[in-house]
DRENVEXTI-613133 format. One record per atom (N, C-alpha, C, CB): residue in one letter; x, z, y. Coordinates in steps of 0.2 Angstrom, whole numbers, plus 5000, padded with zeros to 4 digits. Atoms other than C-alpha are relative to their C-alpha. Glycine has a CB too. Layout:
<sites>
AXZY
...
</sites>
This chain:
<sites>
X499249984999
X476949715009
X500449964995
X500150084999
X499650045005
X478249605001
X500750035000
X500049935003
X499349985001
X479949644994
X500449935000
X500250054994
X499650075001
X481149494998
X500750025003
X499649955005
X499349994998
X482949475000
X500149965007
X500549974995
X500150044993
X482749435019
X500450045005
X499250005002
X499649974994
X483449475036
X499750075001
X499949965006
X500249934999
X483349665040
X499950044994
X499550005005
X500249965006
X483149725022
X500550064999
X500049954994
X499649955001
X484049885024
X499850054994
X500050055007
X500349965006
X482949975011
X500349974994
X499350005000
X499850045006
X483549844998
X500850024999
X499949935001
X499349995001
X485449875002
X500150074998
X500349985007
X499949935001
X485250065002
X499850024993
X499650045005
X500249995007
X484250064986
X500549974995
X499349974999
X499550025005
X485549954977
X500650045000
X500249935002
X499549955000
X486850074983
X499950064996
X500250025007
X500249945004
X485950214975
X500049994993
X499350035003
X500050025007
X485750124959
X500749994997
X499649944999
X499350025003
X487550064957
X500650045002
X500149935001
X499549974997
X488650164968
X500050085000
X500149975007
X500049935001
X489050344964
X500250045007
X500550034995
X499849974994
X489850374981
X499350005005
X500549975004
X500650014996
X488250314990
X499450054997
X499749935000
X500549965003
X487050404978
X500250085001
X499949994993
X499849934999
X488050574979
X499950025007
X500750004998
X500149984993
X488050574998
X499350005002
X500449955005
X500749994998
X486250535000
X499650054996
X499649934998
X500349955004
X485750654986
X500150075003
X500350004993
X499849944997
X486650794996
X499650015006
X500750005001
X500450004994
X485550755011
X499249994999
X500349955005
X500750035002
X483950705002
X499450055002
X499949984993
X500649974999
X482250755009
X499449964998
X499950025008
X500650045003
X480550705002
X499849945005
X499450044999
X500350054997
X479950535008
X500549975006
X499450025003
X499550024995
X481550475018
X499949925001
X500750024998
X500150084999
X481150285015
X499349995003
X500149974993
X500650024997
X479750205024
X499449994995
X500049945005
X500550025005
X478850135009
X500050044994
X500249924998
X500149955006
X478150224994
X500449974994
X499250004998
X499650035006
X478950104981
X500750025001
X499949935000
X499349994999
X480650134989
X500250084998
X500349995007
X499949935002
X480450324988
X499950024993
X499550045004
X500049995007
X479950314970
X500649994997
X499449964997
X499350025003
X481550224965
X500550055002
X500249935002
X499549954998
X482550344976
X500050074996
X500050015007
X500149945004
X481850494967
X500249994993
X499250025000
X499750015007
X482250424950
X500850005000
X499849934997
X499350004999
X484050394956
X500350075001
X500349955006
X499849934998
X484250574963
X499950044994
X499750025006
X500149965006
X483550654947
X500549984995
X499349994998
X499450035004
X484750544937
X500650035001
X500049934999
X499449974998
X486150604947
X500150074999
X500149985008
X500049935001
X485750784946
X500150024993
X499450035003
X500049995007
X485550774928
X500749984996
X499549974996
X499450035003
X487050664923
X500749995005
X499849934997
X499550014995
X488150664939
X500349934999
X500650054999
X499850075000
X488150474938
X499449965003
X500149984992
X500550044997
X487250324944
X499649974994
X500349945004
X500450025005
X485750254934
X500249924997
X499350005001
X499950075002
X486350064934
X499449974996
X500750004995
X500550045003
X485349964921
X499550054997
X500349964995
X500549955003
X484550134915
X499450005005
X500350074999
X500550004995
X483450114931
X499449964997
X500249975006
X500650035003
X482349994921
X499650044995
X500349934996
X500349955005
X482050124907
X499650055004
X500550034996
X500349954996
X481550244921
X499349975002
X500450035005
X500650044997
X480350114928
X499549994994
X500249935002
X500550015005
X479550074911
X499650074998
X500449984994
X500349945001
X479250264908
X499550025005
X500550064999
X500549994994
X478450284925
X499449965000
X500450005007
X500550055000
X477450124924
X499550024995
X500349934999
X500549995006
X476650184907
X499550065002
X500450024994
X500449944998
X475950344916
X499749995007
X500550065000
X500350014994
X475350274932
X499549945000
X500549995006
X500550055000
X473850174937
X500049965007
X499350035000
X499950034993
X474450114954
X500449934999
X500550045004
X499750075002
X474649924949
X500449975006
X499449964998
X499650034994
X475149874967
X500750025001
X499650015006
X499349975000
X476649994967
X500449974994
X500050075001
X499750025005
X477049944950
X500349935001
X499650004993
X499850074999
X477149764955
X500649995005
X499449965003
X499550004995
X478249794970
X500650034997
X499850055006
X499449975003
X479449904960
X500349954995
X499950074997
X499850055005
X479549774946
X500349945003
X499449984996
X499750064996
X479849634959
X500750025002
X499549985005
X499449984998
X481249724966
X500650014995
X500050075004
X499550005005
X482149764950
X500149944997
X499750054994
X499850075002
X481949584944
X500449975004
X499349974999
X499650044995
X482749524960
X500850024999
X499850025007
X499349995001
X484349614954
X500349964995
X500150084999
X499850055006
X484449494939
X500550034995
X500349945004
X499649965005
X485249634928
X500849995002
X499949974993
X499350014998
X486949604938
X500250075003
X500149945005
X499849934997
X487249794940
X500750015001
X499750054995
X499349995000
X489049794936
X500349965006
X500449974994
X499850044994
X489349654949
X499850035006
X499749925000
X500249964994
X488349744962
X500450065001
X499350024999
X499649944999
X489349904959
X500749985002
X500150034993
X499350024998
X491049804961
X500049985007
X500249954995
X500050034993
X490449724977
X499750055005
X499649945000
X500349954995
X489649884985
X500550035005
X499750064996
X499649974994
X490449935002
X499750075001
X499949955006
X500349935000
X490050125000
X499950035007
X500450044996
X500049974994
X490550185017
X499549975005
X500750015003
X500550034996
X489550055026
X499350014999
X500249925000
X500649985002
X488050085016
X499850075002
X499949994992
X500149934998
X488150265019
X499850015008
X500650054999
X500150004993
X488250235038
X499349975002
X500649965004
X500750034999
X486750115037
X499550054998
X500049944996
X500549955002
X485750245027
X499950055005
X500250034993
X500149954995
X486050375040
X499649985006
X500750035003
X500450034995
X485450265054
X499349984998
X500349935002
X500750025002
X483950205044
X499650064999
X500149964993
X500449945001
X483350375038
X499850035007
X500450054996
X500249974993
X483450445056
X499549965004
X500750015004
X500550044996
X482550295063
X499350014997
X500149924999
X500649995003
X481150325050
X499750075002
X500050004992
X500249934998
X481150515055
X499750005007
X500650044999
X500250004993
X481050475073
X499349965001
X500549965004
X500750044999
X479550345071
X499550054998
X500049944995
X500549955003
X478650485061
X499950055006
X500250034993
X500049954995
X479050605075
X499549985006
X500750035002
X500450034995
X478350495088
X499349994999
X500349925002
X500750005002
X476750465078
X499750075001
X499949974993
X500249935000
X476550655076
X499950025008
X500550054997
X500149974993
X476850695095
X499449965003
X500749985004
X500650034997
X475650555100
X499350024998
X500149924999
X500649975002
X474350625089
X499850075003
X500050014992
X500149944997
X474550795096
X499849995007
X500750045001
X500250024993
X474450725114
X499349985000
X500549955003
X500750035000
X472850625109
X499550064999
X500049954995
X500549945001
X472050795103
X500150055005
X500250034993
X499949954994
X472650885119
X500450064998
X499350025002
X499649945003
X473850995109
X500749995003
X500050014993
X499350024997
X475350975121
X500550054998
X499950015008
X499549955002
X476151145116
X500349984993
X499750074999
X499750025006
X476251085098
X500449935000
X499349984995
X499650064999
X476950915104
X500750025002
X499749955005
X499349984997
X478351005113
X500350044994
X499950055006
X499749975006
X478651115097
X500349954995
X499550054997
X499850055005
X478750965086
X500749975003
X499549954999
X499450034997
X480050895099
X500650044999
X499949985007
X499449955000
X481151045100
X500250024993
X499850065004
X499849985007
X481151075081
X500349944996
X499450034996
X499750065003
X481750895077
X500750014998
X499949945004
X499250015002
X483450885067
X500149944997
X500150064995
X499850075003
X484250725063
X500450014994
X500549965005
X499750005007
X484950685046
X500749985002
X499749954995
X499350014999
X486850695047
X500349974994
X500450065002
X499750045006
X487550555036
X500449945003
X499549984995
X499650054998
X488950435039
X500450015006
X499549945002
X499649994995
X489850405055
X499850065005
X500049945005
X500149944995
X490050565066
X499650064996
X499549985005
X500449945003
X489250675052
X500450065000
X500049974992
X499749945000
X489650855053
X500050034993
X499650055004
X499949975007
X490250935037
X500250075000
X500649964996
X499849935001
X490251115031
X500550004995
X499350044998
X499450015005
X491951115023
X500050054994
X500650015004
X500049955005
X491551265012
X499449994995
X500150075003
X500650015004
X489851215006
X499849934998
X499550045003
X500250075001
X489751025006
X500449984993
X500149965006
X499750025006
X490150994987
X500249935000
X499650034994
X499950085000
X489950804989
X500649985004
X499449965002
X499450014996
X491250805003
X500650024997
X499950035007
X499449985003
X492450904993
X500249954994
X499950074997
X499950055005
X492250784978
X500449945003
X499449994996
X499850064997
X492550634989
X500850015003
X499649985006
X499349994997
X494150714997
X500550004994
X500050075003
X499550005005
X494950734980
X500049934996
X499950064995
X499950065003
X494650554975
X500749975001
X499449955002
X499450044999
X496250444973
X499949955006
X500349974994
X500150054995
X496550334988
X499849934997
X500749995003
X500350065002
X495550174986
X500649944998
X499549975004
X499550055001
X496450024978
X499949945005
X499849974993
X500050064996
X496849864987
X499449964998
X500749975000
X500550055001
X495449744990
X500349944997
X499649995006
X499750065002
X496649604986
X500750024996
X500249965006
X499449995004
X497949604972
X500449945000
X499750024992
X499550055001
X499549504972
X500450024994
X500450005007
X499649995006
X500649484957
X500750015002
X500049944996
X499349994999
X502449534955
X500250045006
X500349935001
X499749964995
X503549604969
X499650005006
X500749975002
X500450014995
X502349544982
X499450065000
X499749935002
X500549955001
X501049664974
X500350075001
X499749994993
X499749944999
X502249804975
X500150015008
X500750014996
X500050004993
X502549764993
X499450025004
X500349935003
X500649984997
X500749774998
X499750064998
X499549944999
X500349955003
X500249904986
X499350015002
X500450075002
X500749994998
X498649984993
X499949995007
X499850074998
X500150014993
X498849935011
X499549955002
X500749975003
X500650054999
X497549795009
X499450034998
X500249934997
X500649975002
X496149915007
X499550015006
X500250074998
X500549994995
X494549965016
X500350045006
X499450034997
X499849964994
X494650035034
X500749985002
X499950074999
X499350014998
X496349955036
X500049945005
X500449984994
X499950054995
X496949835050
X500749984999
X499850025007
X499350035001
X498449725045
X500149945004
X500149994992
X499850064997
X499349595055
X500649974998
X500050015008
X499350035001
X500649465051
X500349985007
X499949934996
X499750014994
X501849445065
X500649954999
X500350065004
X499550055001
X503049295067
X500149955005
X500049974993
X499950064995
X503749155078
X499549954999
X500749985001
X500450065001
X502848995080
X500249964994
X500149955006
X499950045005
X502648885065
X500450034994
X500449945002
X499749975006
X503249005051
X499550014995
X500350075002
X500650005005
X501548995042
X499550065000
X500450014993
X500549954999
X500449135049
X499349984998
X500050025007
X500650025002
X498949035046
X499949994993
X499849935004
X500050005008
X499448995028
X499950064997
X500749964998
X500049945003
X499649175025
X499350035001
X500550055003
X500749984999
X497949215032
X499549974996
X499849995008
X500450035005
X497149085022
X500150024993
X500149925000
X499849985006
X498049145007
X499750074998
X500850014999
X500449935000
X497349325010
X499349994998
X500150045006
X500750015001
X495649255011
X499849974993
X499749965006
X500150045006
X495749134996
X500150054994
X500549945000
X499949955006
X496449274984
X499450055000
X500750035001
X500549955000
X495149394990
X499349974997
X499850025007
X500650035003
X493749264986
X500149994993
X499949935003
X499950005007
X494449234969
X499950064996
X500849974998
X500149945003
X494349414966
X499450045002
X500650055002
X500749984999
X492549424971
X499950055005
X499750034994
X500149964994
X492749504988
X499749955005
X500750035002
X500350054995
X491649435002
X500550005006
X499350045002
X499650014994
X492649355016
X499749975006
X500649954997
X500250034994
X492249325034
X500649975003
X499650055004
X499450034998
X493549205040
X499849965007
X500349944996
X500150034993
X493549165059
X500649965003
X499850065005
X499550054997
X494549015065
X499850005008
X500049934997
X500250004993
X494649045084
X500449965004
X500150085002
X499750054996
X495548895090
X500749974998
X500150035007
X499350035002
X497248865081
X499949944996
X500350064996
X500250065003
X496348735070
X499349995000
X500250014992
X500750025000
X494748645069
X499750014993
X499949925002
X500349995006
X493448665056
X500249954994
X499250005001
X499850055005
X493948505047
X500750014998
X500049935003
X499349995002
X495748555047
X500050064996
X500450025006
X500049945004
X495348725040
X499749984993
X499650065003
X500350025006
X494248645027
X500549964995
X499349965001
X499550045004
X495548525022
X500550044996
X500449945004
X499549965002
X496848655020
X499750054994
X500350055005
X500349965005
X495648765009
X499949954994
X499350035002
X500150055006
X495248604998
X500649994997
X499649945003
X499350015003
X497048574996
X500250064995
X500649995005
X499849945004
X497248754990
X499650004993
X499950065004
X500449995006
X495748744978
X500149954995
X499349985003
X499850055005
X496248574970
X500750014998
X499949935003
X499350005001
X498048614970
X500349935000
X500250044993
X499850074999
X498348434976
X500149995007
X499449964997
X499950024993
X499148374992
X499549955003
X500749985001
X500450054997
X498148275004
X500149934999
X499950015008
X499850065001
X499148125002
X500549994994
X500449975006
X499550015005
X500248044988
X500650035002
X500049934998
X499349974999
X501848144986
X500350034994
X499950065005
X499649965005
X503148214975
X500250075003
X500749964998
X499949934997
X503148404978
X500450044995
X499350035001
X499649965004
X504348534972
X499750075000
X500750015003
X500449945001
X503448684965
X500450054997
X499449984995
X499549955003
X504348844962
X499750034994
X500150065006
X500249975007
X504248914944
X500450064999
X500149954995
X499649945001
X505549044945
X500450025006
X500550004994
X499649984995
X506449144958
X500550064998
X499650035006
X499549955002
X508049244956
X500650015004
X500349984993
X499449994995
X509749294963
X500649984996
X500050075002
X499450025003
X511449214960
X500550065000
X500349955004
X499549945000
X513049324957
X500250015006
X500549984995
X499749984993
X513549304975
X499450035004
X500249935003
X500549964996
X511849384980
X499549955003
X500350045005
X500450054997
X511049224986
X499449994996
X500349945002
X500650015004
X509249184981
X500049934997
X499450015005
X500050065003
X509049044969
X499249994998
X500549994994
X500750025002
X507348954965
X500149944996
X499649985007
X500050065005
X507048844950
X499349975002
X500050024993
X500650044998
X505748704955
X499949954995
X500149985007
X500250065004
X504748574945
X499749955005
X499550024994
X500350054996
X504348414953
X499449974997
X500549945000
X500750025002
X502548364952
X499849945004
X499550065001
X500150074997
X502048184956
X499250005001
X500349954996
X500750014998
X500348154965
X500049935002
X499750055005
X500050074999
X499947964965
X499449985005
X500049964994
X500650024996
X498247974974
X499950055006
X499450004995
X500249964995
X497548034990
X499450054998
X499849955006
X500549965002
X496448184989
X499349985003
X500250085002
X500650034998
X494648134990
X499550065000
X499749954995
X500549944999
X493048244995
X499750014993
X499549985005
X500349995007
X492348214977
X500550044996
X499949934997
X499549965004
X493948284969
X499950085003
X500749985001
X500149944997
X493748434981
X499450044998
X500050005008
X500649985002
X491948454977
X500050034993
X499449955001
X500049995007
X492248454958
X500450074999
X500349954996
X499649945000
X493648584961
X499750065002
X500749995004
X500449944998
X492448704970
X499650024995
X499749985007
X500449985006
X491248694956
X500350034995
X499649944998
X499649975006
X492548724943
X500350075002
X500649964999
X499849934998
X493248874953
X499450055000
X500350005008
X500549955000
X491548954955
X499850024993
X499449975003
X500249995007
X491148934936
X500550034996
X499949934997
X499549985005
X492848974928
X500450065003
X500449954998
X499649944998
X493749094940
X499550055003
X500549975006
X500449954996
X492449174952
X499450024995
X499749975006
X500649995005
X491049164938
X499450025004
X500350054995
X500649984996
X489649174951
X499849945004
X500250065004
X500250054996
X488649054961
X499950035007
X499349974998
X500049974994
X488649184975
X500549985005
X500050084999
X499550034995
X489449134992
X500450065002
X499649975006
X499549954998
X491049244994
X500449995006
X500450024994
X499550034995
X491849145008
X499549975005
X500549954998
X500350034994
X491049115025
X500549995006
X499450055003
X499550034995
X491949015038
X499649995007
X500349944998
X500350014993
X491549025057
X500549985005
X499750075002
X499550034996
X492548905068
X499850005008
X500249934998
X500250004993
X492648915087
X500649985004
X499950085003
X499550024996
X493648835101
X500450055003
X499749965006
X499649964998
X495148915108
X499850055006
X500749975002
X500249954994
X494849075119
X499250005001
X500449985006
X500749994999
X492949065117
X499750064996
X499749934998
X500349955004
X492649195104
X500350075001
X500049984992
X499749934999
X492849385108
X499950044994
X499650035006
X500249955006
X492849535096
X499350025000
X500550065001
X500749995000
X491149565102
X499649954997
X499750015007
X500350065003
X490649395097
X500050004992
X500249935002
X499949995008
X491349425079
X499650054998
X500850024999
X500449955002
X490449585078
X499249974999
X500050065004
X500750025000
X488749495082
X499949954994
X499949965007
X500150055006
X489049355069
X500050044994
X500649955000
X500049965006
X489449485056
X499350044999
X500650055000
X500749975001
X487849585060
X499549964998
X499950035007
X500550055002
X486849425058
X500049994993
X500149945004
X500050015007
X487549405041
X499850064996
X500849984998
X500249945004
X487249585036
X499350005000
X500350065004
X500750005001
X485449555040
X499749964994
X499749975007
X500150045006
X485549425026
X500250034994
X500349935001
X499849965006
X486149565014
X500749984998
X499649994994
X499350035001
X487949485016
X500550055004
X500149935001
X499649964997
X489149625020
X500749994998
X499950084998
X499350025002
X491049575021
X500450054998
X500349975006
X499449955002
X492449665012
X500649985004
X500149994993
X499450024996
X493749565022
X499849965006
X500549974995
X500150044994
X493749495040
X500749975001
X499750045006
X499450034998
X495149375043
X499949965007
X500249954994
X500150034993
X495449315061
X500749965001
X499950055006
X499450044999
X496649165064
X500049975007
X500049944995
X499749935000
X497249235076
X499950045006
X500849994998
X500349954994
X497049385088
X500349975007
X500350064998
X499750024993
X498149315102
X499649955004
X500749984999
X500450054996
X496949175106
X499350015000
X500149934997
X500749984999
X495349275106
X499850005008
X499950074997
X500249994993
X494349285122
X500150075002
X499249985001
X499949934998
X494949435131
X499850025007
X500850015000
X500349994993
X493849435147
X499650074999
X499649955002
X500349935000
X493449625150
X499950015007
X500350054996
X500049984993
X492749675167
X500450065002
X499250015002
X499649954997
X493949775177
X500750014996
X499650074999
X499350005003
X495449745165
X500349945001
X499950014992
X499650054999
X496849635168
X500750004995
X500249995007
X499350005003
X498549575159
X500050044994
X500550035005
X499949975007
X499149685145
X499450054998
X500650045001
X500649965002
X497649805146
X499549964997
X499750035007
X500550045004
X496549665140
X500249994993
X499949935004
X499850015006
X497649635126
X499950064996
X500849985000
X500149935003
X497649825122
X499350014998
X500350055004
X500749995001
X495749825123
X499849964994
X499649985006
X500250055005
X495649675111
X500250034993
X500349935001
X499749985006
X496749755098
X499650074998
X500750025000
X500449945002
X495749925099
X499449984997
X499950045007
X500750035003
X494149825096
X500149974993
X499749955005
X499950035007
X494949735081
X500050064995
X500649965000
X500049945004
X495349905074
X499350034999
X500550065003
X500649975001
X493649965077
X499549964995
X499650005007
X500450045005
X492949825066
X500150024993
X500249925001
X499849975007
X493849895051
X499650064999
X500750004999
X500449935000
X493050065055
X499349994999
X500350045005
X500750004999
X491350015059
X499749974993
X499749955006
X500250035006
X491149895044
X500350024994
X500149925001
X499749975006
X492249995032
X500349944996
X499650044996
X499750065003
X493249835028
X500749995002
X499649935001
X499350024998
X494949755029
X500049955005
X500449984993
X499950054994
X495349665045
X500749975000
X499850035007
X499350035000
X496849545044
X500049945006
X500149974993
X499950054995
X497549435058
X500749995001
X499750035007
X499350024999
X499149365065
X500150015008
X500149934998
X499849994993
X500149385081
X500749975001
X500050075002
X499350034999
X501649295089
X500550065002
X499949955006
X499449964998
X503349375092
X500249985006
X500550004994
X499750034994
X504349365107
X500549954999
X500350065004
X499550055001
X505649235110
X500750024996
X500249975007
X499349985003
X507149335104
X499950004992
X500150075002
X500150005007
X506349335086
X500249944997
X499250014998
X499850065003
X506849155084
X500850014998
X500049945005
X499349995001
X508649215084
X500250064995
X500450015006
X499849945004
X508549375074
X499949994993
X499550065002
X500150015008
X508649395055
X499550044998
X500750024997
X500549965002
X507449535054
X499550025006
X500250074996
X500549984995
X505849565064
X499950075000
X499349965000
X500149934999
X505749735071
X499550025005
X500750045002
X500549974995
X504649845083
X500149975007
X499950075000
X499850024993
X505549775098
X499849925001
X500750005001
X500250074999
X504949595094
X499349985001
X500249964993
X500750014998
X503149615100
X500049955005
X499750075001
X500150044994
X502449495112
X499550035004
X499749934998
X500549984995
X501549545128
X499850075000
X499449964999
X500149924999
X501049725124
X500250034993
X499250005001
X499849965006
X501849845112
X499550044997
X500650045002
X500549955003
X500249945110
X499649964994
X499550015005
X500250035006
X499749815097
X500250044994
X500249924999
X499749975006
X500849905085
X499750074999
X500850015001
X500349945001
X499950065088
X499350004997
X499950045007
X500750005002
X498250005083
X500049974992
X499649955004
X500050035007
X498749915066
X500150064995
X500449944999
X499849955005
X498850015050
X500649974996
X499450014995
X499450035002
X500149885045
X500249945003
X500049994992
X499850064997
X501149755053
X500649964996
X500350015008
X499550035004
X502049625042
X500449955004
X499649964994
X499650054997
X503549525048
X500149944996
X500750045002
X499850065004
X503749345043
X500749985002
X499449955001
X499450014998
X505549315043
X500349934996
X500550064998
X499850065002
X506149135041
X500649975004
X499449954999
X499550044997
X507849055045
X499949934999
X500750034998
X500150085001
X508048865047
X500249984993
X500549975005
X499850015007
X508948865030
X499450024995
X500750034998
X500649985004
X507548965022
X499449965000
X499950085002
X500650054999
X506248855029
X500149944996
X499949995008
X499950065004
X507048705021
X499950014993
X500749975002
X500049985008
X507048795004
X499350034999
X500650054999
X500749975001
X505248865006
X500050074998
X499749964994
X500049935001
X505749045007
X499850045006
X500850024998
X500249964995
X504949175017
X500250084998
X499350005002
X499949925001
X505549365019
X499550045003
X500750025002
X500549964997
X504149485022
X500350075000
X499450004996
X499849934999
X504549665029
X499550035004
X500750005004
X500549964996
X503549805036
X500350025007
X499850064996
X499849984993
X503749815055
X499750075001
X499849955005
X500449945000
X502449955055
X499650014994
X499650005007
X500449995006
X501650045041
X499850085001
X500449994993
X500249944998
X500550195044
X500050064995
X499350005003
X500149955005
X500250285027
X500550014995
X499449984997
X499549985004
X501850285018
X500749985003
X499949964993
X499350014997
X503750275021
X500249934998
X500550054996
X499850075001
X504550105023
X500749995003
X499549955002
X499350024996
X506250025028
X499949935003
X500650004995
X500150064996
X506149895041
X500449944997
X500150005007
X499550055003
X507649805033
X499949984993
X500750035001
X500150015007
X506949805016
X499549944999
X499750064996
X500450065000
X506249625012
X499849984993
X500349945004
X500250045006
X505249544998
X500149935002
X499350024998
X499950075000
X505749364995
X499549964997
X500749984997
X500650035003
X504349244993
X500149925000
X499450025004
X499950075000
X504449064987
X499349975000
X500449974994
X500750035000
X502948954992
X500049934999
X499750025007
X500050085001
X502348774991
X499449995005
X499849984993
X500550014994
X501448735008
X499749934999
X500350005006
X500450075002
X501048555001
X499450014997
X500549964996
X500749995003
X499648634991
X499850075003
X500150014993
X500349944996
X499348775004
X500150074997
X499349995002
X499949945003
X500048914994
X500750035002
X500049994992
X499349984998
X501449015003
X500350064996
X499950035007
X499749955004
X501649144989
X499949994993
X499650075002
X500050025007
X501949064972
X500450054996
X500249934999
X499549965003
X503449174967
X500350055005
X500549964996
X499749954995
X504149334974
X500550054996
X499550055003
X499549965003
X505649454971
X500250055005
X500549974996
X499649954995
X506549604979
X500749975001
X500050074998
</sites>
């Protein structure tokens, strides 16, 4: 038996969650039965975690190594000692990083499925043994007495006696996965959190792809795992060039660019932007981009771990089902996304047997919403407005394209408002067209000054 960071290593993800994530450990602890893991070494580690939680109401983190040393000194099972030691060594003492990156709800869902699969496998073995011995009545009794472990999606909760569920209910609402500075940070607040589905809505060529890349890039800088799906608006090379421009903060070609350093308001109420001219004399090379990537990983992200995965597909060839399949393959490699970005929803493959027209669009947006719920992550995409949005000053609920039910499935719809004059000045006004969990005013905009020459649509912001 080997412990490796390999495809299908559910035990590993669940155990890491129990070691570093109090939500995971608390939920499993409330449902724990002896021997829920398949392997002996995993059950030993789980028992340490649960005992630690019952005693201190906390996760063991790096204390797990002390627990191992105490146990190892008292046991003669050298094979199991080796297996446990190898697993703990594979964590590389990065307990705080693992805690920060843990997707609690997804791990709990996975644990429920895993523990029930083990329980069913053991039941099958027991029933087969009964049948082989001719004890059919005992086989039937074992079948009828089987109870699944209720944990994760669809879990039934005893609201008066489930203390862990009560604790979780009184936790404060989770913080945003992506933090923006200034007024833009106040605008988004906690809307870019887990289980959320947010879309940017605007007319053609107002920067939807730039905003989607900005969301992904900032999330990566903040050590969140990004699954970015380019579904036909740009090629892989085009996306990569834009990302490298952002990473190097250098335009593709020699240019004098105006970079916003301050945004304010004149006495007459109009927005004023102070800019500095930056001169770039050379074309951006792949060597410059490669150096900038290494520098970003070392100084900003401070990790060699891959936080950004890009998957590119031709127009109208990738469906939401295809996205889910790609993500499930990555999860088998122990890579669970925190944020899924899709550029953009309107050009996904929407072929569903028996559905036509707007019903296909509605089904696609329902499935996008489901992605955020199944993987307990943030899903972000973009959508076109109708033709009247080209003439309006503020995008509203009436500016949807094709099917208004899009607005019913998102937790937030951001309007990208840009007049011709604002476009020339590099200004975008963001407003909430739809926002599910707090009050908002459609007409209240945050003003954002960007610099698309270096692929950054959000350099400065103000109300």
